[in-house]
TORFI-308105 format. One record per residue (C-alpha): x, y, z; residue number from 1. Coordinates in nm, 3 decimals. Example, Ala and Ser with C-alpha at 12.3 -4.5 7.8 and 13.67 -1.06 7.14 Angstrom:
TORFI-308105
@u=1.230 | v=-0.450 | w=0.780 | i=1
@u=1.367 | v=-0.106 | w=0.714 | i=2
end
This chain:
TORFI-308105
@u=2.421 | v=-2.999 | w=-2.973 | i=1
@u=2.367 | v=-2.905 | w=-2.607 | i=2
@u=2.557 | v=-2.684 | w=-2.368 | i=3
@u=2.690 | v=-2.653 | w=-2.017 | i=4
@u=2.643 | v=-2.304 | w=-1.877 | i=5
@u=2.829 | v=-2.200 | w=-1.562 | i=6
@u=2.719 | v=-1.886 | w=-1.382 | i=7
@u=2.902 | v=-1.751 | w=-1.078 | i=8
@u=2.749 | v=-1.509 | w=-0.830 | i=9
@u=2.861 | v=-1.343 | w=-0.511 | i=10
@u=2.648 | v=-1.211 | w=-0.228 | i=11
@u=2.734 | v=-0.853 | w=-0.136 | i=12
@u=2.606 | v=-0.645 | w=0.152 | i=13
@u=2.430 | v=-0.322 | w=0.063 | i=14
@u=2.490 | v=-0.174 | w=0.407 | i=15
@u=2.627 | v=-0.257 | w=0.752 | i=16
@u=2.498 | v=-0.536 | w=0.971 | i=17
@u=2.238 | v=-0.447 | w=1.234 | i=18
@u=2.282 | v=-0.572 | w=1.589 | i=19
@u=1.998 | v=-0.696 | w=1.804 | i=20
@u=2.054 | v=-0.680 | w=2.180 | i=21
@u=1.906 | v=-0.572 | w=2.509 | i=22
@u=1.917 | v=-0.196 | w=2.546 | i=23
@u=1.967 | v=-0.084 | w=2.908 | i=24
@u=1.769 | v=0.236 | w=2.851 | i=25
@u=1.476 | v=0.078 | w=2.661 | i=26
@u=1.472 | v=-0.228 | w=2.894 | i=27
@u=1.413 | v=-0.466 | w=2.600 | i=28
@u=1.575 | v=-0.599 | w=2.284 | i=29
@u=1.623 | v=-0.331 | w=2.022 | i=30
@u=1.814 | v=-0.278 | w=1.701 | i=31
@u=2.149 | v=-0.107 | w=1.697 | i=32
@u=2.277 | v=0.051 | w=1.376 | i=33
@u=2.617 | v=0.167 | w=1.257 | i=34
@u=2.663 | v=0.540 | w=1.322 | i=35
@u=2.951 | v=0.566 | w=1.077 | i=36
@u=3.169 | v=0.701 | w=1.357 | i=37
@u=3.466 | v=0.576 | w=1.555 | i=38
@u=3.587 | v=0.630 | w=1.909 | i=39
@u=3.966 | v=0.658 | w=1.938 | i=40
@u=4.149 | v=0.656 | w=2.273 | i=41
@u=4.523 | v=0.683 | w=2.311 | i=42
@u=4.699 | v=0.593 | w=2.634 | i=43
@u=5.071 | v=0.650 | w=2.596 | i=44
@u=5.188 | v=0.438 | w=2.305 | i=45
@u=4.876 | v=0.216 | w=2.315 | i=46
@u=4.562 | v=0.275 | w=2.115 | i=47
@u=4.200 | v=0.159 | w=2.141 | i=48
@u=3.959 | v=0.206 | w=1.850 | i=49
@u=3.588 | v=0.122 | w=1.846 | i=50
@u=3.314 | v=0.139 | w=1.585 | i=51
@u=3.011 | v=0.307 | w=1.742 | i=52
@u=2.669 | v=0.147 | w=1.708 | i=53
@u=2.356 | v=0.314 | w=1.840 | i=54
@u=2.012 | v=0.200 | w=1.959 | i=55
@u=1.763 | v=0.287 | w=1.689 | i=56
@u=1.512 | v=0.413 | w=1.947 | i=57
@u=1.690 | v=0.584 | w=2.237 | i=58
@u=2.036 | v=0.646 | w=2.082 | i=59
@u=2.218 | v=0.450 | w=2.357 | i=60
@u=2.562 | v=0.361 | w=2.218 | i=61
@u=2.748 | v=0.034 | w=2.187 | i=62
@u=3.118 | v=0.029 | w=2.103 | i=63
@u=3.254 | v=-0.258 | w=1.892 | i=64
@u=3.624 | v=-0.302 | w=1.955 | i=65
@u=3.837 | v=-0.286 | w=1.641 | i=66
@u=4.177 | v=-0.244 | w=1.810 | i=67
@u=4.257 | v=-0.295 | w=2.178 | i=68
@u=4.584 | v=-0.189 | w=2.337 | i=69
@u=4.743 | v=-0.173 | w=1.992 | i=70
@u=5.077 | v=-0.003 | w=1.939 | i=71
@u=5.026 | v=0.322 | w=1.750 | i=72
@u=5.304 | v=0.222 | w=1.511 | i=73
@u=5.118 | v=-0.097 | w=1.410 | i=74
@u=4.836 | v=0.102 | w=1.243 | i=75
@u=4.907 | v=0.280 | w=0.918 | i=76
@u=4.905 | v=0.657 | w=0.937 | i=77
@u=4.643 | v=0.672 | w=0.660 | i=78
@u=4.404 | v=0.435 | w=0.840 | i=79
@u=4.459 | v=0.616 | w=1.170 | i=80
@u=4.366 | v=0.948 | w=1.005 | i=81
@u=4.056 | v=0.785 | w=0.858 | i=82
@u=3.953 | v=0.668 | w=1.207 | i=83
@u=4.005 | v=1.020 | w=1.346 | i=84
@u=3.808 | v=1.172 | w=1.056 | i=85
@u=3.517 | v=0.926 | w=1.097 | i=86
@u=3.559 | v=0.808 | w=0.739 | i=87
@u=3.219 | v=0.674 | w=0.632 | i=88
@u=3.360 | v=0.420 | w=0.387 | i=89
@u=3.589 | v=0.277 | w=0.653 | i=90
@u=3.300 | v=0.261 | w=0.902 | i=91
@u=3.088 | v=0.082 | w=0.637 | i=92
@u=3.373 | v=-0.163 | w=0.570 | i=93
@u=3.404 | v=-0.250 | w=0.940 | i=94
@u=3.023 | v=-0.263 | w=0.969 | i=95
@u=3.028 | v=-0.546 | w=0.712 | i=96
@u=3.316 | v=-0.738 | w=0.872 | i=97
@u=3.162 | v=-1.056 | w=1.015 | i=98
@u=3.478 | v=-1.129 | w=1.218 | i=99
@u=3.440 | v=-0.798 | w=1.403 | i=100
@u=3.092 | v=-0.900 | w=1.519 | i=101
@u=3.208 | v=-1.246 | w=1.623 | i=102
@u=3.503 | v=-1.101 | w=1.814 | i=103
@u=3.266 | v=-0.864 | w=1.999 | i=104
@u=3.000 | v=-1.134 | w=2.049 | i=105
@u=2.746 | v=-0.904 | w=1.884 | i=106
@u=2.432 | v=-1.077 | w=1.754 | i=107
@u=2.353 | v=-0.982 | w=1.395 | i=108
@u=1.985 | v=-0.968 | w=1.309 | i=109
@u=1.949 | v=-1.188 | w=0.996 | i=110
@u=1.611 | v=-1.029 | w=0.913 | i=111
@u=1.769 | v=-0.685 | w=0.868 | i=112
@u=2.059 | v=-0.797 | w=0.646 | i=113
@u=2.031 | v=-0.604 | w=0.321 | i=114
@u=2.212 | v=-0.800 | w=0.049 | i=115
@u=2.219 | v=-0.847 | w=-0.327 | i=116
@u=2.356 | v=-1.098 | w=-0.577 | i=117
@u=2.621 | v=-0.983 | w=-0.822 | i=118
@u=2.694 | v=-1.189 | w=-1.131 | i=119
@u=3.070 | v=-1.235 | w=-1.153 | i=120
@u=3.122 | v=-1.463 | w=-1.449 | i=121
@u=2.935 | v=-1.671 | w=-1.704 | i=122
@u=3.074 | v=-1.933 | w=-1.943 | i=123
@u=2.910 | v=-2.164 | w=-2.194 | i=124
@u=3.065 | v=-2.485 | w=-2.324 | i=125
@u=2.901 | v=-2.684 | w=-2.601 | i=126
@u=2.889 | v=-3.061 | w=-2.577 | i=127
@u=2.687 | v=-3.366 | w=-2.673 | i=128
@u=2.552 | v=-3.399 | w=-2.319 | i=129
@u=2.207 | v=-3.287 | w=-2.211 | i=130
@u=2.184 | v=-2.910 | w=-2.152 | i=131
@u=2.283 | v=-2.818 | w=-1.801 | i=132
@u=2.325 | v=-2.502 | w=-1.594 | i=133
@u=2.555 | v=-2.482 | w=-1.293 | i=134
@u=2.500 | v=-2.192 | w=-1.058 | i=135
@u=2.772 | v=-2.123 | w=-0.802 | i=136
@u=2.712 | v=-1.869 | w=-0.526 | i=137
@u=2.990 | v=-1.735 | w=-0.306 | i=138
@u=2.863 | v=-1.618 | w=0.033 | i=139
@u=3.170 | v=-1.449 | w=0.190 | i=140
@u=2.971 | v=-1.323 | w=0.490 | i=141
@u=2.833 | v=-1.671 | w=0.560 | i=142
@u=2.480 | v=-1.534 | w=0.576 | i=143
@u=2.226 | v=-1.794 | w=0.679 | i=144
@u=2.022 | v=-1.805 | w=0.358 | i=145
@u=1.873 | v=-2.139 | w=0.253 | i=146
@u=2.004 | v=-2.265 | w=-0.085 | i=147
@u=1.655 | v=-2.276 | w=-0.240 | i=148
@u=1.599 | v=-1.913 | w=-0.137 | i=149
@u=1.928 | v=-1.811 | w=-0.299 | i=150
@u=1.840 | v=-1.990 | w=-0.623 | i=151
@u=1.487 | v=-1.844 | w=-0.618 | i=152
@u=1.619 | v=-1.490 | w=-0.576 | i=153
@u=1.869 | v=-1.530 | w=-0.859 | i=154
@u=1.635 | v=-1.703 | w=-1.103 | i=155
@u=1.310 | v=-1.521 | w=-1.035 | i=156
@u=1.139 | v=-1.850 | w=-0.954 | i=157
@u=0.937 | v=-1.897 | w=-0.637 | i=158
@u=1.085 | v=-2.103 | w=-0.354 | i=159
@u=0.816 | v=-2.367 | w=-0.408 | i=160
@u=0.912 | v=-2.394 | w=-0.778 | i=161
@u=1.275 | v=-2.441 | w=-0.678 | i=162
@u=1.177 | v=-2.704 | w=-0.418 | i=163
@u=0.975 | v=-2.888 | w=-0.684 | i=164
@u=1.277 | v=-2.894 | w=-0.917 | i=165
@u=1.485 | v=-3.041 | w=-0.632 | i=166
@u=1.217 | v=-3.304 | w=-0.557 | i=167
@u=1.191 | v=-3.405 | w=-0.926 | i=168
@u=1.570 | v=-3.443 | w=-0.943 | i=169
@u=1.595 | v=-3.173 | w=-1.211 | i=170
@u=1.802 | v=-2.960 | w=-0.976 | i=171
@u=2.077 | v=-3.098 | w=-0.754 | i=172
@u=2.274 | v=-2.934 | w=-0.478 | i=173
@u=2.637 | v=-3.024 | w=-0.549 | i=174
@u=2.812 | v=-2.821 | w=-0.278 | i=175
@u=2.674 | v=-2.674 | w=0.042 | i=176
@u=2.919 | v=-2.491 | w=0.263 | i=177
@u=2.855 | v=-2.189 | w=0.487 | i=178
@u=3.027 | v=-1.966 | w=0.232 | i=179
@u=2.954 | v=-2.143 | w=-0.099 | i=180
@u=2.681 | v=-2.340 | w=-0.276 | i=181
@u=2.679 | v=-2.498 | w=-0.619 | i=182
@u=2.364 | v=-2.622 | w=-0.791 | i=183
@u=2.332 | v=-2.827 | w=-1.108 | i=184
@u=2.011 | v=-2.776 | w=-1.308 | i=185
@u=1.865 | v=-2.958 | w=-1.607 | i=186
@u=1.844 | v=-2.669 | w=-1.856 | i=187
@u=1.529 | v=-2.811 | w=-2.019 | i=188
@u=1.337 | v=-2.787 | w=-1.691 | i=189
@u=1.467 | v=-2.445 | w=-1.597 | i=190
@u=1.220 | v=-2.193 | w=-1.737 | i=191
@u=1.424 | v=-1.882 | w=-1.674 | i=192
@u=1.683 | v=-1.781 | w=-1.931 | i=193
@u=1.997 | v=-1.699 | w=-1.740 | i=194
end
């Protein structure tokens, strides 16, 4: 009797995104990192809140807009206090929010993205079919990581071993979306015990 094993993973960020951009003080492209601090400006009943990024070399700052001309009443009191107190967890949460970077047209450096795979769920069903493993990977940040690299990192195989399995037809990409991939693998040809 054979089995069908389904393993679900999710990509998580270990820390905030880094921005790469021209620094006016350094006169070249540099890396900007999350300072863990916010800038809050109130003008009457309107509020502006930014997450502060800083050039790694000269400390020149870049403000990423979180709220612009927002009514004070539209932000919860708790969150507002966390902004005022430069809450590190809140700054880290916004530093991982891909939509914030898109909204601010801030270029994320893919080489400095520090991520990990977390196993969410694993099931095994027994059947008369040939042994098979299905690996599903949720990529909520839509990081640009090639499917064979994702599978290699999860399995411990090299990328060339994974490519060979694809070429031999022993591994098949079933779904490829910016935020999700699913791969079917012939269990007999997959040397790593998941």
